[in-house]
Each structure stands twice: as C-alpha cells, then as structure tokens.
C-alpha positions as CSV (number, residue, x, y, z in Angstrom):
1,M,3.4,-1.0,47.9
2,L,-0.1,-0.2,48.2
3,G,-0.2,1.2,44.7
4,F,1.2,-2.2,43.3
5,S,-2.0,-3.8,44.9
6,L,-4.5,-1.2,43.9
7,A,-3.5,-1.2,40.1
8,P,-4.2,-4.9,39.1
9,V,-7.4,-4.2,41.0
10,A,-8.2,-1.5,38.7
11,V,-7.6,-3.6,35.8
12,T,-9.7,-6.4,37.0
13,L,-12.5,-4.1,37.1
14,A,-12.2,-2.8,33.9
15,I,-12.1,-6.3,32.3
16,I,-15.0,-7.5,34.2
17,G,-17.1,-4.8,33.1
18,F,-16.0,-5.4,29.5
19,A,-15.8,-9.3,29.1
20,C,-18.5,-10.4,31.3
21,P,-22.0,-10.4,29.8
22,F,-23.6,-10.7,33.4
23,A,-21.6,-7.6,34.7
24,H,-23.1,-5.6,31.7
25,A,-26.0,-4.5,33.9
26,H,-23.8,-3.1,36.5
27,E,-20.9,-1.7,34.4
28,R,-21.6,1.9,35.9
29,Y,-21.0,0.6,39.2
30,L,-17.7,-1.2,37.6
31,V,-16.6,2.0,36.0
32,I,-16.9,3.9,39.4
33,L,-15.1,1.5,41.4
34,E,-12.3,1.6,38.7
35,L,-12.4,5.4,38.9
36,L,-12.2,5.3,42.9
37,V,-9.3,2.9,42.4
38,I,-7.6,5.1,40.1
39,V,-7.8,8.3,42.1
40,G,-6.9,6.5,45.3
41,I,-3.4,5.6,43.7
42,I,-3.0,9.1,42.5
43,V,-4.0,10.8,45.8
44,L,-1.7,8.1,47.8
45,V,1.4,9.0,45.7
46,V,0.8,12.6,45.6
47,C,0.1,12.7,49.5
48,A,3.2,10.7,50.2
49,N,5.4,13.0,48.0
50,R,4.1,16.3,49.1
51,R,4.3,15.3,53.2
52,R,7.5,13.3,52.1
53,W,6.6,10.0,53.9
54,H,9.0,8.0,52.3
55,A,12.0,10.5,53.3
56,R,11.1,11.3,56.7
57,W,10.6,7.5,57.4
58,L,14.2,6.9,56.0
59,E,15.1,9.9,58.2
60,Y,13.7,8.7,61.3
61,R,15.1,5.2,60.7
62,F,18.6,7.1,60.6
63,L,18.3,8.9,63.4
64,A,17.2,5.9,65.5
65,E,20.1,3.9,64.7
66,Q,22.5,6.9,65.4
67,L,20.9,7.2,68.8
68,R,21.1,3.5,69.5
69,Q,24.8,3.6,69.0
70,M,24.9,6.3,71.6
71,R,24.0,3.9,74.4
72,M,27.3,2.0,73.9
73,L,29.5,5.0,72.8
74,A,28.5,7.5,75.3
75,P,29.6,5.8,78.7
76,L,32.8,5.5,77.1
77,G,33.3,9.0,76.1
78,L,32.6,8.4,72.4
79,A,29.9,9.3,69.8
80,P,28.9,7.9,66.2
81,R,31.6,9.2,63.7
82,S,30.1,11.5,60.9
83,M,29.2,9.3,58.1
84,H,29.6,10.8,54.3
85,A,28.0,9.4,51.4
86,P,30.3,9.0,48.2
87,A,30.4,11.6,45.7
88,H,27.8,9.8,43.2
89,H,25.5,9.5,46.1
90,A,25.6,13.0,47.3
91,F,21.9,13.5,46.8
92,A,21.6,11.3,49.9
93,A,24.2,12.7,52.2
94,P,23.6,12.2,55.5
95,E,25.5,15.1,57.1
96,A,22.8,17.8,55.4
97,S,19.8,15.5,56.7
98,L,17.3,16.8,59.3
99,A,18.3,13.5,61.2
100,S,21.7,14.3,61.6
101,W,21.3,17.7,62.6
102,Q,19.1,16.4,65.4
103,F,21.6,13.9,66.5
104,R,24.1,16.5,67.0
105,A,21.9,18.5,68.8
106,A,21.0,15.7,71.1
107,V,24.7,14.7,71.6
108,R,25.3,18.3,72.7
109,E,22.5,18.5,75.1
110,A,23.8,15.2,76.6
111,G,27.4,16.5,77.0
112,L,30.4,14.2,78.0
113,A,29.6,11.0,80.6
114,A,31.1,11.6,84.2
115,E,32.1,8.4,84.4
116,N,35.1,6.5,86.2
117,L,36.2,3.6,83.9
118,D,37.8,1.2,86.6
119,H,37.9,-2.3,85.8
120,D,34.6,-3.3,87.3
121,R,32.8,-0.4,84.8
122,R,34.4,-1.4,82.2
123,W,33.8,-5.1,82.5
124,R,29.9,-4.1,83.0
125,L,29.8,-1.8,80.3
126,K,31.3,-5.0,78.2
127,T,28.8,-7.4,79.5
128,Q,25.5,-5.4,80.2
129,V,25.9,-2.6,77.3
130,V,28.2,-3.3,74.3
131,L,27.8,-7.2,73.9
132,P,23.9,-7.3,74.6
133,L,23.8,-4.5,71.9
134,I,25.8,-6.1,69.3
135,R,24.2,-9.8,70.0
136,D,20.5,-8.2,69.6
137,Q,21.6,-6.9,66.2
138,V,23.1,-10.2,65.3
139,T,19.8,-11.6,66.1
140,Y,17.9,-9.1,64.2
141,H,19.9,-9.6,61.2
142,R,19.4,-13.3,61.1
143,L,15.3,-12.5,61.3
144,V,15.8,-10.3,58.7
145,K,17.4,-12.7,56.7
146,K,15.1,-15.5,57.0
147,R,12.3,-13.1,56.5
148,H,13.5,-11.5,53.6
149,E,14.4,-14.7,51.9
150,Q,10.5,-16.1,52.8
151,V,9.0,-13.1,50.9
152,A,11.4,-13.0,47.8
153,E,10.7,-16.7,47.5
154,G,6.9,-16.3,48.1
155,L,7.0,-13.3,45.4
156,H,8.7,-15.4,43.0
157,V,6.5,-18.4,43.6
158,T,3.2,-16.8,43.1
159,H,4.5,-15.0,40.2
160,I,5.5,-18.2,38.3
161,V,2.2,-19.8,39.4
162,L,0.2,-17.0,37.9
163,F,2.3,-17.1,34.5
164,V,1.6,-21.1,34.5
165,A,-2.0,-20.5,35.2
166,T,-2.5,-17.8,32.3
167,F,-0.8,-20.0,29.9
168,I,-3.2,-23.1,30.8
169,I,-6.3,-20.6,30.7
170,V,-5.1,-19.7,26.9
171,L,-4.9,-23.1,26.0
172,L,-8.3,-24.0,27.5
173,H,-9.8,-21.1,25.8
174,L,-8.2,-21.9,22.7
175,A,-9.5,-26.1,22.8
176,H,-13.1,-24.3,23.6
177,E,-13.2,-22.4,20.5
178,Q,-12.1,-25.4,18.8
179,W,-14.4,-28.3,20.3
180,H,-16.7,-26.0,22.5
181,L,-15.9,-27.9,25.5
182,F,-17.1,-25.8,28.6
183,P,-20.4,-23.7,29.1
184,Y,-21.3,-20.8,27.3
185,W,-20.0,-18.6,30.1
186,F,-16.1,-20.0,29.8
187,P,-14.8,-17.5,27.3
188,S,-15.8,-14.6,29.1
189,V,-14.2,-15.5,32.5
190,A,-11.0,-17.2,30.6
191,S,-10.6,-13.8,29.0
192,V,-10.8,-11.9,32.6
193,L,-8.3,-14.4,33.8
194,A,-6.1,-14.3,30.9
195,A,-6.0,-10.3,31.5
196,V,-6.1,-10.3,35.2
197,F,-3.3,-13.1,36.3
198,P,-0.7,-11.3,34.1
199,A,-1.6,-7.7,35.9
200,F,-1.4,-9.5,39.2
201,G,1.8,-11.4,38.2
202,A,3.5,-8.0,37.2
203,S,2.3,-6.3,40.5
204,F,4.1,-9.0,42.5
205,A,7.3,-8.9,39.8
206,A,7.1,-5.3,40.8
207,R,7.1,-5.7,44.6
208,A,10.3,-7.9,44.2
209,T,12.2,-5.2,42.5
210,Q,11.2,-2.5,44.6
211,G,12.2,-4.5,47.7
212,E,15.4,-6.0,46.6
213,F,14.5,-8.8,49.2
214,H,17.5,-10.9,47.7
215,R,20.1,-8.3,48.2
216,L,18.6,-7.2,51.6
217,A,19.0,-10.9,52.9
218,E,22.5,-10.9,51.7
219,R,23.4,-7.8,53.7
220,S,21.9,-9.1,56.8
221,E,24.0,-12.2,56.6
222,A,26.8,-10.3,55.8
223,M,26.1,-8.0,58.9
224,A,25.3,-10.8,61.0
225,E,28.8,-12.5,60.5
226,R,30.7,-9.5,60.7
227,L,29.0,-8.7,64.0
228,E,29.8,-11.9,65.6
229,A,33.5,-11.7,64.8
230,I,33.5,-8.6,67.0
231,D,31.6,-10.3,69.2
232,Q,34.1,-12.9,69.8
233,Q,36.8,-10.2,69.8
234,L,35.0,-8.7,72.7
235,E,34.1,-12.1,74.6
236,G,38.1,-12.7,74.7
237,L,39.1,-9.5,76.6
238,S,39.3,-10.8,80.3
239,D,40.3,-7.0,81.2
240,P,39.4,-4.6,78.3
241,S,41.2,-1.4,78.2
242,V,39.1,1.5,77.6
243,A,41.2,2.0,74.1
244,R,40.5,-1.4,73.1
245,L,37.0,-1.6,74.4
246,G,35.9,1.9,72.6
247,S,37.8,0.7,69.4
248,L,35.8,-2.6,69.3
249,A,32.7,-0.5,70.3
250,E,33.2,1.8,67.3
251,E,33.9,-0.7,65.0
252,A,30.4,-2.0,65.5
253,A,28.9,1.4,65.5
254,D,30.6,2.2,62.2
255,L,29.4,-1.2,60.9
256,M,25.5,-0.8,61.7
257,L,25.5,3.1,60.9
258,A,27.2,2.5,57.3
259,E,24.8,-0.5,56.8
260,V,21.7,2.0,57.7
261,L,23.0,4.5,55.3
262,D,23.8,2.3,52.6
263,W,19.9,1.3,52.9
264,R,19.1,4.4,53.0
265,V,20.8,5.6,49.9
266,M,19.0,2.6,48.1
267,L,15.8,3.6,49.2
268,L,15.7,7.2,48.7
269,A,16.5,6.4,44.8
270,R,13.0,5.0,45.0
271,P,10.4,7.3,45.9
272,P,7.0,6.9,45.2
273,E,5.9,7.5,42.0
274,L,3.1,7.3,39.3
275,P,2.1,5.1,37.7
276,A,2.2,2.9,41.1
C-alpha cells in the first residue's frame, strides 16, 4: 500500500519541475527527490518479496487463528480439522505451509487434556470459553464490516472528488486560454494539478481494488450472522452433552478457519510487485 502513496508523489515532483517556472531554479533537487522516491519504491518491493513479508504476515495470521481455536477445542479433546484448499488454489495449500507445521508441533507438544467433563465442567466450558470466543469474533466482524465500508466509501468519494476537480481545472484552464481570466502563473499551476489529481485518483482506485474492502465487508457480515446462529444454539443448551458441545465448537472453529483460509488465498495471489 505504501507504493500506492509514493507513486503519485513521484509524478508530482516530475510535473512541478517541468511545468512551474518558479521551480526551474530548483529543478535539480526535484529530480533528485523524484529519483529517491522511485528508488524507495523499488527497494520496498524488492525487500518485501525477498524477505517474504507478505507471505509471512499471512502465515502468522493463519497460525494465530489455529491457536485461537485450540482454546475452546483442546479442553474438549478436539483440535481444528485439517483445512485443504481446492485444486485451483493449490498454490495456497495450508497443509504445506510453515504455519501448519508449527501448529501441528504445538498440538503434539500440548497432548490431550486430562479433563473430567462432568456437568459443571461442561457448563463452564460453554459459558466461560466457547461462548466468549464466539461472541468476541461476532463483535470483531461487526467492527471490521463497518471499518471496511467506511474505507471503501472514503476511497470512492476521494476518487470522484479528484476526478471532478480535474474536470473543473481543465475547464478553467481552457477559459483562461480564451479570455485570460487569471494571473500569469495559473496555466502552470493548472497543468500541475491536472496531472497530479488523476495520479492520486489512480492511487486511491488501486488501493480500493487491492484491498477489496466491499467484498471483505460482505464476508464479515456473513460471518457475524453465522456465528450468531451458533451462539443461539449454544445458549439453548441447558445441559450440553460432550458430543453436542464439541460439535458446535467444531462448527464455529471450522467456520472461522475457512474464512481465514479464503482470505489468505485471496491475498497470497496479490504479492507486492512493480510497478507499485
């Protein structure tokens, strides 16, 4: 995402040095700054790919989700099921990832919980472990949905504002060429803005496309609704059996892991690359 911010800055520096007469005396410094910005983009993308920042971030997120599920499954003698990507997503197969290896090692080291799952213990697991974790995820997805909708709307509005502003500037520039309405420096400033605004607009559009904020908001809404349905089923169990409690806990865990896996597949297909 940082590359999307730096790219229009480089365009701005190039246009200012070319179109503004008052900047000609400092054009050398503007060119140096532009070069530094471009080099910064290249270094950022190369380091990100060489050090696998993007992939490692996704691996750590997947590992954290698996460990989270163990909090409610391990006391019931269960573990998250192995998640398998479909054939067309083989490049993101979680079973071959470092996170899955680390998780399996952690499960082996922890072993089986020595629990007496009597009525009181099952009730405490339901009210103090399983339900709080599910409700925490419901709250999280509600907040994420709202946040993603706000970001998507903000990017869209900014893009439209920059487009309209560019249109107005071009009209004013044309009017000035015809009737000389503004000071002598206006054509230079108008030329700069007419180039810079679309560059920043394209940057915001790229952020929206890369982030897929609308899609993520819809996913979070669906996740919250499904987890709330499981919550209601658990609430209706006055004396949950081990099998029923374990079944609902596994259903919630599978749902959360599948969502993270799908998110992981989506983002693994979009690594940092040039031009950024």
